[in-house]
All heavy atoms as a GROMACS GRO file, in nm:
protein
  602
    1MET      N    1  -1.638   0.104  -0.222
    1MET     CA    2  -1.627  -0.036  -0.225
    1MET      C    3  -1.635  -0.089  -0.081
    1MET      O    4  -1.573  -0.031   0.008
    1MET     CB    5  -1.498  -0.078  -0.294
    1MET     CG    6  -1.468  -0.225  -0.283
    1MET     SD    7  -1.311  -0.269  -0.358
    1MET     CE    8  -1.370  -0.292  -0.524
    2ILE      N    9  -1.700  -0.200  -0.065
    2ILE     CA   10  -1.709  -0.262   0.066
    2ILE      C   11  -1.598  -0.365   0.083
    2ILE      O   12  -1.575  -0.447  -0.006
    2ILE     CB   13  -1.847  -0.329   0.081
    2ILE    CG1   14  -1.963  -0.228   0.068
    2ILE    CG2   15  -1.859  -0.404   0.217
    2ILE    CD1   16  -1.959  -0.114   0.169
    3CYS      N   17  -1.531  -0.362   0.196
    3CYS     CA   18  -1.424  -0.457   0.224
    3CYS      C   19  -1.481  -0.599   0.238
    3CYS      O   20  -1.573  -0.618   0.318
    3CYS     CB   21  -1.350  -0.420   0.352
    3CYS     SG   22  -1.224  -0.532   0.399
    4PRO      N   23  -1.430  -0.694   0.162
    4PRO     CA   24  -1.484  -0.829   0.175
    4PRO      C   25  -1.447  -0.894   0.308
    4PRO      O   26  -1.506  -0.994   0.349
    4PRO     CB   27  -1.416  -0.903   0.056
    4PRO     CG   28  -1.297  -0.825   0.025
    4PRO     CD   29  -1.327  -0.684   0.062
    5LYS      N   30  -1.351  -0.838   0.375
    5LYS     CA   31  -1.307  -0.897   0.503
    5LYS      C   32  -1.390  -0.846   0.623
    5LYS      O   33  -1.433  -0.924   0.706
    5LYS     CB   34  -1.159  -0.865   0.528
    5LYS     CG   35  -1.094  -0.939   0.641
    5LYS     CD   36  -0.945  -0.916   0.644
    5LYS     CE   37  -0.878  -0.997   0.755
    5LYS     NZ   38  -0.734  -0.974   0.757
    6CYS      N   39  -1.416  -0.714   0.629
    6CYS     CA   40  -1.483  -0.656   0.746
    6CYS      C   41  -1.619  -0.593   0.711
    6CYS      O   42  -1.691  -0.558   0.802
    6CYS     CB   43  -1.395  -0.556   0.814
    6CYS     SG   44  -1.369  -0.404   0.719
    7GLY      N   45  -1.647  -0.574   0.583
    7GLY     CA   46  -1.775  -0.519   0.542
    7GLY      C   47  -1.784  -0.364   0.550
    7GLY      O   48  -1.886  -0.306   0.523
    8LYS      N   49  -1.670  -0.296   0.583
    8LYS     CA   50  -1.671  -0.151   0.592
    8LYS      C   51  -1.634  -0.091   0.454
    8LYS      O   52  -1.579  -0.156   0.371
    8LYS     CB   53  -1.573  -0.102   0.697
    8LYS     CG   54  -1.611  -0.142   0.838
    8LYS     CD   55  -1.511  -0.090   0.940
    8LYS     CE   56  -1.555  -0.134   1.081
    8LYS     NZ   57  -1.457  -0.093   1.182
    9GLU      N   58  -1.668   0.038   0.442
    9GLU     CA   59  -1.636   0.107   0.314
    9GLU      C   60  -1.486   0.121   0.297
    9GLU      O   61  -1.412   0.157   0.389
    9GLU     CB   62  -1.695   0.248   0.319
    9GLU     CG   63  -1.684   0.323   0.188
    9GLU     CD   64  -1.773   0.267   0.075
    9GLU    OE1   65  -1.874   0.202   0.106
    9GLU    OE2   66  -1.737   0.296  -0.038
   10MET      N   67  -1.433   0.088   0.178
   10MET     CA   68  -1.291   0.100   0.145
   10MET      C   69  -1.265   0.235   0.082
   10MET      O   70  -1.353   0.290   0.016
   10MET     CB   71  -1.247  -0.013   0.056
   10MET     CG   72  -1.253  -0.151   0.122
   10MET     SD   73  -1.211  -0.286   0.014
   10MET     CE   74  -1.032  -0.272   0.015
   11ILE      N   75  -1.145   0.286   0.094
   11ILE     CA   76  -1.107   0.412   0.037
   11ILE      C   77  -1.024   0.387  -0.090
   11ILE      O   78  -0.928   0.312  -0.085
   11ILE     CB   79  -1.023   0.494   0.137
   11ILE    CG1   80  -1.102   0.520   0.265
   11ILE    CG2   81  -0.976   0.626   0.077
   11ILE    CD1   82  -1.018   0.571   0.378
   12PRO      N   83  -1.063   0.448  -0.201
   12PRO     CA   84  -0.983   0.427  -0.322
   12PRO      C   85  -0.847   0.499  -0.312
   12PRO      O   86  -0.832   0.604  -0.247
   12PRO     CB   87  -1.067   0.494  -0.434
   12PRO     CG   88  -1.151   0.591  -0.360
   12PRO     CD   89  -1.175   0.537  -0.223
   13GLY      N   90  -0.745   0.442  -0.372
   13GLY     CA   91  -0.612   0.497  -0.368
   13GLY      C   92  -0.528   0.427  -0.472
   13GLY      O   93  -0.577   0.363  -0.563
   14ALA      N   94  -0.396   0.438  -0.455
   14ALA     CA   95  -0.304   0.381  -0.549
   14ALA      C   96  -0.175   0.339  -0.474
   14ALA      O   97  -0.155   0.381  -0.359
   14ALA     CB   98  -0.267   0.485  -0.658
   15LEU      N   99  -0.096   0.258  -0.541
   15LEU     CA  100   0.035   0.216  -0.484
   15LEU      C  101   0.140   0.302  -0.546
   15LEU      O  102   0.132   0.336  -0.664
   15LEU     CB  103   0.058   0.070  -0.516
   15LEU     CG  104  -0.037  -0.032  -0.458
   15LEU    CD1  105  -0.001  -0.172  -0.501
   15LEU    CD2  106  -0.046  -0.020  -0.306
   16GLY      N  107   0.238   0.338  -0.466
   16GLY     CA  108   0.350   0.419  -0.513
   16GLY      C  109   0.480   0.370  -0.452
   16GLY      O  110   0.480   0.310  -0.346
   17PRO      N  111   0.590   0.394  -0.520
   17PRO     CA  112   0.719   0.347  -0.470
   17PRO      C  113   0.773   0.440  -0.361
   17PRO      O  114   0.734   0.553  -0.346
   17PRO     CB  115   0.805   0.358  -0.596
   17PRO     CG  116   0.748   0.473  -0.670
   17PRO     CD  117   0.601   0.465  -0.646
   18SER      N  118   0.867   0.381  -0.286
   18SER     CA  119   0.939   0.458  -0.190
   18SER      C  120   1.076   0.397  -0.174
   18SER      O  121   1.098   0.282  -0.212
   18SER     CB  122   0.862   0.454  -0.057
   18SER     OG  123   0.928   0.381   0.041
   19PRO      N  124   1.172   0.472  -0.122
   19PRO     CA  125   1.302   0.415  -0.096
   19PRO      C  126   1.299   0.314   0.016
   19PRO      O  127   1.201   0.305   0.090
   19PRO     CB  128   1.388   0.538  -0.060
   19PRO     CG  129   1.288   0.637  -0.008
   19PRO     CD  130   1.161   0.613  -0.080
   20LYS      N  131   1.401   0.239   0.027
   20LYS     CA  132   1.419   0.142   0.142
   20LYS      C  133   1.321   0.029   0.140
   20LYS      O  134   1.269  -0.009   0.245
   20LYS     CB  135   1.416   0.216   0.273
   20LYS     CG  136   1.530   0.319   0.287
   20LYS     CD  137   1.533   0.383   0.420
   20LYS     CE  138   1.644   0.487   0.426
   20LYS     NZ  139   1.650   0.557   0.552
   21GLY      N  140   1.288  -0.029   0.025
   21GLY     CA  141   1.216  -0.153   0.017
   21GLY      C  142   1.072  -0.153   0.066
   21GLY      O  143   1.035  -0.240   0.140
   22ALA      N  144   0.994  -0.052   0.027
   22ALA     CA  145   0.854  -0.050   0.062
   22ALA      C  146   0.773   0.006  -0.053
   22ALA      O  147   0.824   0.080  -0.136
   22ALA     CB  148   0.831   0.029   0.186
   23VAL      N  149   0.648  -0.028  -0.053
   23VAL     CA  150   0.550   0.031  -0.144
   23VAL      C  151   0.446   0.095  -0.053
   23VAL      O  152   0.423   0.045   0.057
   23VAL     CB  153   0.482  -0.078  -0.232
   23VAL    CG1  154   0.372  -0.023  -0.314
   23VAL    CG2  155   0.589  -0.141  -0.322
   24TYR      N  156   0.386   0.202  -0.096
   24TYR     CA  157   0.288   0.270  -0.013
   24TYR      C  158   0.156   0.274  -0.084
   24TYR      O  159   0.149   0.293  -0.204
   24TYR     CB  160   0.329   0.414   0.018
   24TYR     CG  161   0.434   0.424   0.127
   24TYR    CD1  162   0.567   0.407   0.096
   24TYR    CD2  163   0.396   0.445   0.258
   24TYR    CE1  164   0.662   0.412   0.194
   24TYR    CE2  165   0.492   0.450   0.360
   24TYR     CZ  166   0.627   0.434   0.326
   24TYR     OH  167   0.720   0.439   0.425
   25TRP      N  168   0.046   0.259  -0.004
   25TRP     CA  169  -0.085   0.287  -0.054
   25TRP      C  170  -0.118   0.427  -0.002
   25TRP      O  171  -0.092   0.457   0.118
   25TRP     CB  172  -0.189   0.191   0.002
   25TRP     CG  173  -0.329   0.235  -0.031
   25TRP    CD1  174  -0.400   0.198  -0.141
   25TRP    CD2  175  -0.408   0.329   0.040
   25TRP    NE1  176  -0.519   0.263  -0.142
   25TRP    CE2  177  -0.529   0.342  -0.031
   25TRP    CE3  178  -0.393   0.403   0.157
   25TRP    CZ2  179  -0.631   0.428   0.010
   25TRP    CZ3  180  -0.494   0.484   0.197
   25TRP    CH2  181  -0.612   0.497   0.124
   26ALA      N  182  -0.172   0.512  -0.082
   26ALA     CA  183  -0.220   0.641  -0.041
   26ALA      C  184  -0.326   0.689  -0.133
   26ALA      O  185  -0.342   0.636  -0.246
   26ALA     CB  186  -0.104   0.743  -0.035
   27GLN      N  187  -0.402   0.790  -0.092
   27GLN     CA  188  -0.505   0.848  -0.182
   27GLN      C  189  -0.429   0.917  -0.296
   27GLN      O  190  -0.321   0.967  -0.278
   27GLN     CB  191  -0.592   0.943  -0.107
   27GLN     CG  192  -0.682   0.871  -0.004
   27GLN     CD  193  -0.772   0.963   0.072
   27GLN    OE1  194  -0.724   1.063   0.130
   27GLN    NE2  195  -0.900   0.936   0.069
   28GLU      N  196  -0.491   0.917  -0.414
   28GLU     CA  197  -0.427   0.977  -0.533
   28GLU      C  198  -0.381   1.120  -0.508
   28GLU      O  199  -0.274   1.160  -0.558
   28GLU     CB  200  -0.527   0.974  -0.649
   28GLU     CG  201  -0.562   0.838  -0.701
   28GLU     CD  202  -0.462   0.786  -0.803
   28GLU    OE1  203  -0.364   0.855  -0.836
   28GLU    OE2  204  -0.482   0.671  -0.846
   29SER      N  205  -0.455   1.196  -0.433
   29SER     CA  206  -0.420   1.336  -0.409
   29SER      C  207  -0.283   1.348  -0.342
   29SER      O  208  -0.211   1.447  -0.369
   29SER     CB  209  -0.527   1.405  -0.324
   29SER     OG  210  -0.540   1.338  -0.201
   30TYR      N  211  -0.246   1.252  -0.257
   30TYR     CA  212  -0.116   1.259  -0.192
   30TYR      C  213  -0.004   1.243  -0.294
   30TYR      O  214   0.092   1.322  -0.294
   30TYR     CB  215  -0.102   1.154  -0.083
   30TYR     CG  216   0.033   1.161  -0.016
   30TYR    CD1  217   0.064   1.263   0.069
   30TYR    CD2  218   0.128   1.063  -0.039
   30TYR    CE1  219   0.190   1.272   0.129
   30TYR    CE2  220   0.255   1.070   0.020
   30TYR     CZ  221   0.282   1.176   0.104
   30TYR     OH  222   0.407   1.182   0.162
   31PHE      N  223  -0.014   1.147  -0.383
   31PHE     CA  224   0.090   1.124  -0.479
   31PHE      C  225   0.098   1.242  -0.579
   31PHE      O  226   0.207   1.281  -0.621
   31PHE     CB  227   0.066   0.997  -0.558
   31PHE     CG  228   0.089   0.872  -0.477
   31PHE    CD1  229  -0.014   0.786  -0.451
   31PHE    CD2  230   0.213   0.843  -0.426
   31PHE    CE1  231   0.007   0.672  -0.377
   31PHE    CE2  232   0.236   0.731  -0.348
   31PHE     CZ  233   0.131   0.645  -0.324
   32LYS      N  234  -0.012   1.306  -0.610
   32LYS     CA  235  -0.012   1.419  -0.702
   32LYS      C  236   0.052   1.543  -0.637
   32LYS      O  237   0.098   1.632  -0.708
   32LYS     CB  238  -0.154   1.454  -0.744
   32LYS     CG  239  -0.208   1.347  -0.837
   32LYS     CD  240  -0.354   1.379  -0.878
   32LYS     CE  241  -0.405   1.270  -0.970
   32LYS     NZ  242  -0.548   1.290  -1.001
   33SER      N  243   0.059   1.545  -0.503
   33SER     CA  244   0.117   1.661  -0.436
   33SER      C  245   0.270   1.654  -0.420
   33SER      O  246   0.332   1.746  -0.376
   33SER     CB  247   0.054   1.675  -0.295
   33SER     OG  248   0.101   1.572  -0.210
   34LYS      N  249   0.325   1.545  -0.463
   34LYS     CA  250   0.472   1.526  -0.452
   34LYS      C  251   0.539   1.520  -0.584
   34LYS      O  252   0.489   1.451  -0.674
   34LYS     CB  253   0.506   1.397  -0.371
   34LYS     CG  254   0.442   1.389  -0.234
   34LYS     CD  255   0.497   1.499  -0.146
   34LYS     CE  256   0.422   1.499  -0.014
   34LYS     NZ  257   0.460   1.611   0.069
   35ILE      N  258   0.651   1.586  -0.604
   35ILE     CA  259   0.724   1.585  -0.728
   35ILE      C  260   0.792   1.446  -0.741
   35ILE      O  261   0.869   1.410  -0.652
   35ILE     CB  262   0.828   1.697  -0.736
   35ILE    CG1  263   0.754   1.830  -0.731
   35ILE    CG2  264   0.912   1.688  -0.860
   35ILE    CD1  265   0.847   1.950  -0.719
   36CYS      N  266   0.764   1.377  -0.846
   36CYS     CA  267   0.828   1.246  -0.873
   36CYS      C  268   0.817   1.149  -0.758
   36CYS      O  269   0.904   1.068  -0.731
   36CYS     CB  270   0.977   1.262  -0.910
   36CYS     SG  271   1.002   1.360  -1.061
   37ASN      N  272   0.710   1.162  -0.683
   37ASN     CA  273   0.684   1.072  -0.565
   37ASN      C  274   0.801   1.076  -0.465
   37ASN      O  275   0.834   0.976  -0.406
   37ASN     CB  276   0.664   0.926  -0.613
   37ASN     CG  277   0.530   0.913  -0.681
   37ASN    OD1  278   0.437   0.994  -0.663
   37ASN    ND2  279   0.515   0.807  -0.758
   38LEU      N  280   0.860   1.191  -0.447
   38LEU     CA  281   0.965   1.203  -0.346
   38LEU      C  282   0.900   1.236  -0.213
   38LEU      O  283   0.850   1.344  -0.190
   38LEU     CB  284   1.060   1.316  -0.385
   38LEU     CG  285   1.139   1.292  -0.516
   38LEU    CD1  286   1.224   1.417  -0.548
   38LEU    CD2  287   1.224   1.170  -0.506
   39PHE      N  288   0.901   1.138  -0.122
   39PHE     CA  289   0.844   1.158   0.008
   39PHE      C  290   0.914   1.067   0.107
   39PHE      O  291   0.976   0.970   0.068
   39PHE     CB  292   0.692   1.132   0.010
   39PHE     CG  293   0.652   0.998  -0.047
   39PHE    CD1  294   0.647   0.884   0.033
   39PHE    CD2  295   0.616   0.986  -0.181
   39PHE    CE1  296   0.609   0.761  -0.017
   39PHE    CE2  297   0.579   0.862  -0.231
   39PHE     CZ  298   0.576   0.752  -0.151
   40THR      N  299   0.904   1.103   0.233
   40THR     CA  300   0.962   1.022   0.340
   40THR      C  301   0.854   0.937   0.402
   40THR      O  302   0.734   0.967   0.390
   40THR     CB  303   1.028   1.108   0.448
   40THR    OG1  304   0.922   1.187   0.511
   40THR    CG2  305   1.131   1.202   0.391
   41LYS      N  306   0.894   0.829   0.468
   41LYS     CA  307   0.801   0.743   0.535
   41LYS      C  308   0.718   0.821   0.637
   41LYS      O  309   0.598   0.811   0.645
   41LYS     CB  310   0.874   0.628   0.603
   41LYS     CG  311   0.780   0.535   0.680
   41LYS     CD  312   0.855   0.420   0.747
   41LYS     CE  313   0.758   0.334   0.823
   41LYS     NZ  314   0.829   0.221   0.887
   42LYS      N  315   0.786   0.907   0.716
   42LYS     CA  316   0.719   0.985   0.818
   42LYS      C  317   0.613   1.075   0.755
   42LYS      O  318   0.502   1.085   0.804
   42LYS     CB  319   0.823   1.067   0.897
   42LYS     CG  320   0.767   1.144   1.012
   42LYS     CD  321   0.877   1.217   1.087
   42LYS     CE  322   0.816   1.299   1.201
   42LYS     NZ  323   0.924   1.369   1.273
   43ASP      N  324   0.649   1.144   0.647
   43ASP     CA  325   0.553   1.236   0.584
   43ASP      C  326   0.438   1.155   0.522
   43ASP      O  327   0.319   1.197   0.533
   43ASP     CB  328   0.624   1.315   0.472
   43ASP     CG  329   0.531   1.414   0.403
   43ASP    OD1  330   0.472   1.498   0.472
   43ASP    OD2  331   0.515   1.400   0.280
   44ALA      N  332   0.466   1.042   0.462
   44ALA     CA  333   0.364   0.964   0.398
   44ALA      C  334   0.264   0.913   0.501
   44ALA      O  335   0.143   0.926   0.485
   44ALA     CB  336   0.426   0.847   0.319
   45VAL      N  337   0.316   0.855   0.611
   45VAL     CA  338   0.228   0.801   0.714
   45VAL      C  339   0.148   0.913   0.781
   45VAL      O  340   0.028   0.898   0.808
   45VAL     CB  341   0.313   0.723   0.816
   45VAL    CG1  342   0.227   0.683   0.939
   45VAL    CG2  343   0.367   0.597   0.755
   46LYS      N  344   0.210   1.027   0.803
   46LYS     CA  345   0.140   1.143   0.860
   46LYS      C  346   0.022   1.187   0.774
   46LYS      O  347  -0.078   1.236   0.822
   46LYS     CB  348   0.240   1.260   0.876
   46LYS     CG  349   0.182   1.386   0.939
   46LYS     CD  350   0.290   1.490   0.956
   46LYS     CE  351   0.244   1.616   0.884
   46LYS     NZ  352   0.345   1.719   0.880
   47ASN      N  353   0.034   1.164   0.645
   47ASN     CA  354  -0.072   1.206   0.550
   47ASN      C  355  -0.164   1.090   0.512
   47ASN      O  356  -0.231   1.096   0.409
   47ASN     CB  357  -0.009   1.270   0.426
   47ASN     CG  358   0.039   1.410   0.455
   47ASN    OD1  359  -0.044   1.502   0.456
   47ASN    ND2  360   0.168   1.427   0.478
   48GLY      N  361  -0.165   0.984   0.591
   48GLY     CA  362  -0.261   0.877   0.574
   48GLY      C  363  -0.214   0.760   0.491
   48GLY      O  364  -0.293   0.669   0.464
   49ALA      N  365  -0.088   0.762   0.443
   49ALA     CA  366  -0.039   0.649   0.363
   49ALA      C  367  -0.020   0.526   0.450
   49ALA      O  368   0.004   0.535   0.573
   49ALA     CB  369   0.094   0.687   0.298
   50ILE      N  370  -0.028   0.409   0.392
   50ILE     CA  371  -0.007   0.283   0.462
   50ILE      C  372   0.114   0.216   0.396
   50ILE      O  373   0.111   0.180   0.281
   50ILE     CB  374  -0.130   0.192   0.447
   50ILE    CG1  375  -0.253   0.257   0.508
   50ILE    CG2  376  -0.099   0.054   0.510
   50ILE    CD1  377  -0.381   0.182   0.485
   51PRO      N  378   0.226   0.200   0.474
   51PRO     CA  379   0.342   0.134   0.420
   51PRO      C  380   0.317  -0.014   0.396
   51PRO      O  381   0.256  -0.079   0.479
   51PRO     CB  382   0.451   0.157   0.521
   51PRO     CG  383   0.382   0.190   0.648
   51PRO     CD  384   0.247   0.245   0.612
   52ILE      N  385   0.361  -0.065   0.284
   52ILE     CA  386   0.347  -0.206   0.251
   52ILE      C  387   0.491  -0.259   0.242
   52ILE      O  388   0.561  -0.237   0.146
   52ILE     CB  389   0.271  -0.227   0.120
   52ILE    CG1  390   0.134  -0.161   0.129
   52ILE    CG2  391   0.262  -0.373   0.086
   52ILE    CD1  392   0.062  -0.149  -0.001
   53PRO      N  393   0.537  -0.331   0.345
   53PRO     CA  394   0.675  -0.381   0.344
   53PRO      C  395   0.695  -0.488   0.236
   53PRO      O  396   0.604  -0.567   0.210
   53PRO     CB  397   0.693  -0.440   0.485
   53PRO     CG  398   0.554  -0.471   0.529
   53PRO     CD  399   0.463  -0.373   0.464
   54ILE      N  400   0.810  -0.488   0.178
   54ILE     CA  401   0.841  -0.585   0.076
   54ILE      C  402   0.959  -0.667   0.127
   54ILE      O  403   1.073  -0.622   0.124
   54ILE     CB  404   0.880  -0.519  -0.060
   54ILE    CG1  405   0.772  -0.424  -0.105
   54ILE    CG2  406   0.915  -0.626  -0.163
   54ILE    CD1  407   0.641  -0.492  -0.135
   55GLY      N  408   0.933  -0.783   0.186
   55GLY     CA  409   1.038  -0.868   0.239
   55GLY      C  410   1.103  -0.951   0.133
   55GLY      O  411   1.039  -0.986   0.032
   56ASN      N  412   1.228  -0.988   0.152
   56ASN     CA  413   1.299  -1.067   0.052
   56ASN      C  414   1.287  -1.217   0.076
   56ASN      O  415   1.335  -1.295   0.000
   56ASN     CB  416   1.445  -1.025   0.043
   56ASN     CG  417   1.518  -1.044   0.176
   56ASN    OD1  418   1.474  -1.118   0.262
   56ASN    ND2  419   1.630  -0.976   0.192
   57GLY      N  420   1.224  -1.252   0.186
   57GLY     CA  421   1.205  -1.396   0.215
   57GLY      C  422   1.322  -1.461   0.287
   57GLY      O  423   1.311  -1.574   0.332
   58LEU      N  424   1.433  -1.390   0.296
   58LEU     CA  425   1.551  -1.442   0.367
   58LEU      C  426   1.567  -1.372   0.500
   58LEU      O  427   1.564  -1.435   0.603
   58LEU     CB  428   1.675  -1.427   0.278
   58LEU     CG  429   1.671  -1.506   0.147
   58LEU    CD1  430   1.792  -1.467   0.060
   58LEU    CD2  431   1.669  -1.656   0.173
   59THR      N  432   1.595  -1.242   0.493
   59THR     CA  433   1.616  -1.166   0.615
   59THR      C  434   1.491  -1.101   0.668
   59THR      O  435   1.484  -1.057   0.783
   59THR     CB  436   1.725  -1.058   0.595
   59THR    OG1  437   1.683  -0.968   0.492
   59THR    CG2  438   1.860  -1.123   0.561
   60GLN      N  439   1.389  -1.090   0.581
   60GLN     CA  440   1.259  -1.030   0.621
   60GLN      C  441   1.151  -1.121   0.561
   60GLN      O  442   1.161  -1.172   0.450
   60GLN     CB  443   1.246  -0.891   0.561
   60GLN     CG  444   1.350  -0.793   0.610
   60GLN     CD  445   1.346  -0.665   0.526
   60GLN    OE1  446   1.327  -0.670   0.408
   60GLN    NE2  447   1.369  -0.554   0.593
   61ASN      N  448   1.044  -1.137   0.639
   61ASN     CA  449   0.932  -1.218   0.586
   61ASN      C  450   0.867  -1.149   0.468
   61ASN      O  451   0.860  -1.025   0.460
   61ASN     CB  452   0.824  -1.234   0.694
   61ASN     CG  453   0.872  -1.324   0.807
   61ASN    OD1  454   0.958  -1.409   0.790
   61ASN    ND2  455   0.817  -1.305   0.926
   62ARG      N  456   0.822  -1.226   0.376
   62ARG     CA  457   0.749  -1.172   0.260
   62ARG      C  458   0.613  -1.124   0.308
   62ARG      O  459   0.553  -1.179   0.397
   62ARG     CB  460   0.731  -1.276   0.151
   62ARG     CG  461   0.863  -1.317   0.089
   62ARG     CD  462   0.840  -1.398  -0.038
   62ARG     NE  463   0.963  -1.447  -0.089
   62ARG     CZ  464   1.053  -1.377  -0.162
   62ARG    NH1  465   1.023  -1.254  -0.194
   62ARG    NH2  466   1.163  -1.436  -0.206
   63THR      N  467   0.563  -1.018   0.243
   63THR     CA  468   0.433  -0.964   0.275
   63THR      C  469   0.326  -1.056   0.220
   63THR      O  470   0.330  -1.097   0.105
   63THR     CB  471   0.417  -0.824   0.209
   63THR    OG1  472   0.522  -0.739   0.259
   63THR    CG2  473   0.285  -0.759   0.244
   64LYS      N  474   0.229  -1.092   0.304
   64LYS     CA  475   0.121  -1.180   0.265
   64LYS      C  476   0.018  -1.106   0.182
   64LYS      O  477  -0.017  -0.997   0.211
   64LYS     CB  478   0.051  -1.243   0.389
   64LYS     CG  479   0.145  -1.323   0.480
   64LYS     CD  480   0.192  -1.446   0.410
   64LYS     CE  481   0.281  -1.528   0.501
   64LYS     NZ  482   0.358  -1.627   0.433
   65ALA      N  483  -0.028  -1.171   0.075
   65ALA     CA  484  -0.130  -1.112  -0.013
   65ALA      C  485  -0.214  -1.224  -0.072
   65ALA      O  486  -0.167  -1.336  -0.089
   65ALA     CB  487  -0.062  -1.029  -0.121
   66TRP      N  488  -0.339  -1.192  -0.103
   66TRP     CA  489  -0.428  -1.286  -0.166
   66TRP      C  490  -0.483  -1.225  -0.294
   66TRP      O  491  -0.508  -1.106  -0.300
   66TRP     CB  492  -0.544  -1.319  -0.072
   66TRP     CG  493  -0.503  -1.383   0.056
   66TRP    CD1  494  -0.511  -1.520   0.081
   66TRP    CD2  495  -0.445  -1.324   0.171
   66TRP    NE1  496  -0.461  -1.546   0.207
   66TRP    CE2  497  -0.421  -1.427   0.264
   66TRP    CE3  498  -0.412  -1.195   0.206
   66TRP    CZ2  499  -0.364  -1.404   0.389
   66TRP    CZ3  500  -0.354  -1.170   0.328
   66TRP    CH2  501  -0.332  -1.276   0.420
   67ALA      N  502  -0.497  -1.304  -0.396
   67ALA     CA  503  -0.543  -1.253  -0.526
   67ALA      C  504  -0.653  -1.343  -0.582
   67ALA      O  505  -0.650  -1.465  -0.564
   67ALA     CB  506  -0.427  -1.248  -0.623
   68CYS      N  507  -0.748  -1.283  -0.652
   68CYS     CA  508  -0.848  -1.354  -0.726
   68CYS      C  509  -0.808  -1.358  -0.871
   68CYS      O  510  -0.795  -1.252  -0.934
   68CYS     CB  511  -0.985  -1.284  -0.709
   68CYS     SG  512  -1.113  -1.360  -0.810
   69LYS      N  513  -0.779  -1.473  -0.922
   69LYS     CA  514  -0.735  -1.485  -1.062
   69LYS      C  515  -0.845  -1.445  -1.160
   69LYS      O  516  -0.816  -1.401  -1.271
   69LYS     CB  517  -0.688  -1.627  -1.092
   69LYS     CG  518  -0.557  -1.660  -1.024
   69LYS     CD  519  -0.508  -1.799  -1.066
   69LYS     CE  520  -0.377  -1.828  -1.002
   69LYS     NZ  521  -0.319  -1.956  -1.046
   70GLU      N  522  -0.969  -1.456  -1.116
   70GLU     CA  523  -1.082  -1.422  -1.204
   70GLU      C  524  -1.096  -1.270  -1.222
   70GLU      O  525  -1.102  -1.221  -1.334
   70GLU     CB  526  -1.212  -1.479  -1.146
   70GLU     CG  527  -1.334  -1.461  -1.233
   70GLU     CD  528  -1.324  -1.536  -1.362
   70GLU    OE1  529  -1.258  -1.645  -1.366
   70GLU    OE2  530  -1.382  -1.489  -1.462
   71CYS      N  531  -1.099  -1.196  -1.112
   71CYS     CA  532  -1.121  -1.050  -1.121
   71CYS      C  533  -0.998  -0.967  -1.098
   71CYS      O  534  -1.006  -0.846  -1.109
   71CYS     CB  535  -1.232  -1.006  -1.021
   71CYS     SG  536  -1.184  -1.024  -0.850
   72LYS      N  537  -0.886  -1.028  -1.068
   72LYS     CA  538  -0.756  -0.961  -1.047
   72LYS      C  539  -0.760  -0.864  -0.927
   72LYS      O  540  -0.689  -0.770  -0.919
   72LYS     CB  541  -0.715  -0.879  -1.171
   72LYS     CG  542  -0.716  -0.959  -1.301
   72LYS     CD  543  -0.611  -1.069  -1.294
   72LYS     CE  544  -0.601  -1.137  -1.428
   72LYS     NZ  545  -0.652  -1.268  -1.434
   73TYR      N  546  -0.840  -0.895  -0.824
   73TYR     CA  547  -0.850  -0.818  -0.702
   73TYR      C  548  -0.745  -0.872  -0.606
   73TYR      O  549  -0.740  -0.990  -0.583
   73TYR     CB  550  -0.990  -0.833  -0.645
   73TYR     CG  551  -1.018  -0.745  -0.527
   73TYR    CD1  552  -1.049  -0.610  -0.548
   73TYR    CD2  553  -1.016  -0.794  -0.398
   73TYR    CE1  554  -1.076  -0.528  -0.438
   73TYR    CE2  555  -1.043  -0.712  -0.290
   73TYR     CZ  556  -1.074  -0.580  -0.311
   73TYR     OH  557  -1.098  -0.499  -0.204
   74VAL      N  558  -0.667  -0.781  -0.546
   74VAL     CA  559  -0.560  -0.822  -0.455
   74VAL      C  560  -0.582  -0.759  -0.320
   74VAL      O  561  -0.605  -0.638  -0.310
   74VAL     CB  562  -0.420  -0.783  -0.513
   74VAL    CG1  563  -0.310  -0.819  -0.414
   74VAL    CG2  564  -0.394  -0.846  -0.648
   75LEU      N  565  -0.572  -0.839  -0.216
   75LEU     CA  566  -0.578  -0.790  -0.078
   75LEU      C  567  -0.441  -0.815  -0.016
   75LEU      O  568  -0.384  -0.922  -0.032
   75LEU     CB  569  -0.683  -0.867   0.002
   75LEU     CG  570  -0.826  -0.847  -0.040
   75LEU    CD1  571  -0.916  -0.937   0.041
   75LEU    CD2  572  -0.867  -0.703  -0.014
   76ILE      N  573  -0.387  -0.712   0.050
   76ILE     CA  574  -0.252  -0.721   0.106
   76ILE      C  575  -0.262  -0.701   0.257
   76ILE      O  576  -0.327  -0.606   0.302
   76ILE     CB  577  -0.163  -0.612   0.046
   76ILE    CG1  578  -0.154  -0.627  -0.105
   76ILE    CG2  579  -0.024  -0.616   0.109
   76ILE    CD1  580  -0.093  -0.507  -0.172
   77ASP      N  581  -0.202  -0.790   0.333
   77ASP     CA  582  -0.196  -0.774   0.477
   77ASP      C  583  -0.073  -0.694   0.516
   77ASP      O  584   0.039  -0.741   0.499
   77ASP     CB  585  -0.189  -0.912   0.543
   77ASP     CG  586  -0.198  -0.906   0.696
   77ASP    OD1  587  -0.194  -0.793   0.751
   77ASP    OD2  588  -0.210  -1.010   0.758
   78CYS      N  589  -0.091  -0.571   0.555
   78CYS     CA  590   0.019  -0.479   0.582
   78CYS      C  591   0.070  -0.487   0.726
   78CYS      O  592   0.159  -0.411   0.764
   78CYS     CB  593  -0.022  -0.336   0.552
   78CYS     SG  594  -0.065  -0.313   0.381
   79ASN      N  595   0.019  -0.581   0.806
   79ASN     CA  596   0.065  -0.592   0.944
   79ASN      C  597   0.183  -0.685   0.952
   79ASN      O  598   0.195  -0.783   0.898
   79ASN     CB  599  -0.046  -0.643   1.033
   79ASN     CG  600  -0.147  -0.534   1.062
   79ASN    OD1  601  -0.110  -0.420   1.082
   79ASN    ND2  602  -0.274  -0.569   1.059
   0.00000   0.00000   0.00000
């Protein structure tokens, strides 16, 4: 898939849970290699995962995301 923002090829993956208020994007193979998705942030990032912070809007900013209501495509700004 081509990124609508930069035009480069996107890598397929999935979102998975993690402790301490974050969701991670990683390739499916990474999640399949962990029992019950038990992984640390350091291990996940080392293996190519991208942490997606989940702010509560009070003490941490909420993570910005854009969605297309027509096709249900969501882009998340992880910076």
